[in-house]
N, C-alpha and C positions, 0 to 999 in steps of 0.2 A: 460525622467524620468516620465512624465505624464502618458504614456502608462503603465509603470510598476506599478505605484501607483494604477491606476484605474483598472488594470486587474490582481489583485493578484491571483496567482494560475493558470493563463493561461498557463504558461510555465512549463512543467514537466521535472525536471532533470532526467537523467538516474539513474535508481535504481540498487542497487547491494545488495547481501547478507551482505557484509561487512559494509554497511552504515545503516543497520537495527539496531535500538536501542533495545537491547535484553531485558533489564529489567527482568521481572519474566518469560521470555520465553526461558531460556537457553536450556532446553531439546529439544524443538521444533526447535530452531535455529541450534543446532548440527545436528538434523535429516535432516534439509533442506540442510546442507552442504554435508551430505551423499547422498541425492538425486541429488545434483549438480554433484557429482562424480559418480553417478549410483552405489553406494556402499552399499545402504540400503538393508537389508534382506527383508523388506516390500516394495512392489512395488506400493502401493497406500496410499495416505494420504489426509484427508479432514481437512481443516483449517476453523475455524469460529471465529467470533468476531465482535464487533461493528464497524460501519463506522469509518474509520480513524485509526483503530488499526494496520494496516500495511499489510493486506492480499495481496492487489495488489502489494505493494512494494516487498513482498517476491516472488510472482509469476513472476514479471518482472525481479527480480534479478536472478531467476532460468532460465528465458527465455534468459538471456545473455550467458548461457552456450551452447556449441556446441551440436547440435542435439535436440534442444528444440523447442516447438511450444506453444506460448501464444495464448489462445483462449478466447476472451471477449464474453460477452453474446450476442452481436449483430453480431458475426462472421458468415460468409457464411457457408453453409452446408459442403463445401469441407474441411473446417478446422477440421471437426470432423472425417475425414477419416484417418485411420491408414496408414502411409506412410513410405517407406523405408528411412532409415537415420534419422528418428525422433524417439528418444528413451525416450523422456519426454514430456508429454502433460499436459498443465496447463490451466484448465478451471476456469475462474473467474466469480463471481456473478452468481453462478449456479441457484440461486433462480429466476433470471430474464430471464432465457431461455424460449423461446416460447415452446408450446407443441411439435412442430415439432423438435426443437433443443434438447429438453429433450430426445426424442427418439434417436436422433443422439448421444447424450452424453452417453446414456445407451449402445448403440452399440459400441461406442469407448471404454468404460470401458471393455466390454467383449473382444474386440480385444487386448487391452493392456494385459489382463490376458493371452490370447492365445499366444501372441508373447513374453511375459516376459519382456515387456518394463515398463515404469513408468508413473504415473499419479498423479497430485496434483490438487485438486479442492478447491474452497473457496466459502463461503457464510456467511450470517449474523447470522445464527442460527444453533444449533446442528442438526444432521441428523434426529432425531426422529420427529422434527417439521418443517422440510423444506417444503415449499409449492410447491412441485413438485410431479410428478407421483410416485406411490408406489414403482415400481421396481427400479427407480433411487434413491429414498430416501433410500431404503434398501441398495443399493450398496455403498452409501456414508458412511454407518456405518460399512462396512465389513473390511476396512483396519484400519490404525491408524487415530485417531481423536484427534485434538488438538485445544483447545481454545486459541486464542491469547489475552493475557491480556494487557490492556493499561498501559502505564507508569504512575507512580505516579507523582504528581506535582514536587517533589524534583528531580526525575529522568529526567523529561522534562527540568527543569531548568539546571541541570548538563549537559545534552546533548547539549542544546542550547548554554550554556556558552562555552563548548568545541568547538562547531562549530564556534562561534564568535571569539574565540582565534585563531583558524586555519586561519581565514580571516584577522587576525590582527585588529579585531574590538573590541573596548573597550566600554562596556555597563555600564551605571550607575546602581547602585544596585536595583533601583525601577522598571526598565524597564521590566524585564521578569515576575515578579509577576503580574504587571499590565496587561501585554499582555495576560497572562493565564486567567485573570478575565474578559477581555473585547474583546476577539477575539476567533476565532475557536480554539479548544483545541487539535485537532489531529496534530501529528508531521509534516505531510506534509504541512499543512497550516502554522504552526508556523515557519517551516524552510523557506517557501516562504516569510513570513513576515520579517524574519531576513535578507534575501537577499534584500528585498525592503528597509529596514532600512539602510542597508549598502550603497546602491545606493543613497538614499535620503540624507544621511549624507554627502556623497561626493558632491552631486549636490549643497546642500545648505551651505556647509562648516560649518556645525554645528555638535557638538558631539552628540552621541546617548544617549539622556536623555529622561526623561518622557515627557517634552513638545514636543520634536521632534516626539515621538511615537504618542502622542495625535493628532498632526497635520496630520500625515500620516493616522491614523484611521479616522479622520474627513473627509479627502479627499475621502477615500474609501466609507464612508457612504453617502456623497453627490452624488457620482457617482451612487451608488445603488438607491438612491431616484430618481435621474433624469431619470433612466431607467424604473421606475415603472409607 
């Protein structure tokens, strides 16, 4: 349990479109299911939003579909080459591409158009202000563009409560509001903490109450300080 407590977020669970918390993103989520089925009239989409909004979650969920290729910012040049059998290309953190990979991404976009395949890219900013070369920035705005809106606090609490119930985990009423005020606020980090609370509760044979959460957060803070 020590390792889990001290390395919160180190283990990334498999992502899927079905586990994405939709919130105010219903239209975008519907479109992504169309992309998963290669049924969208539009063949290109650019997603943008703050860190933790769920951009990588969506791209990795799409990557689980057959004929898809997930391309992180640090991918090899070969990843940007259009290939037989790949019908959906997913370029993450496009703002972090090197100048060379930006050229590759621009070329891949053109190949996707030529072959009639699909492409979804993601970044933190709308296309007009992306810090990339002009031709690539222009291409990001040619297709559909969606901002991914973060969940409200009430939506996050509802989603985490549902996830806890699915685990058979009972939370005291003060746990989740306190967690939102004293921990990272993106759903990936919050879900990871929920897993840690579940394991820590089992290890210590204590219910998931505010004192248990404080103990867990304290251990994490101590570990962070020891590494600095």
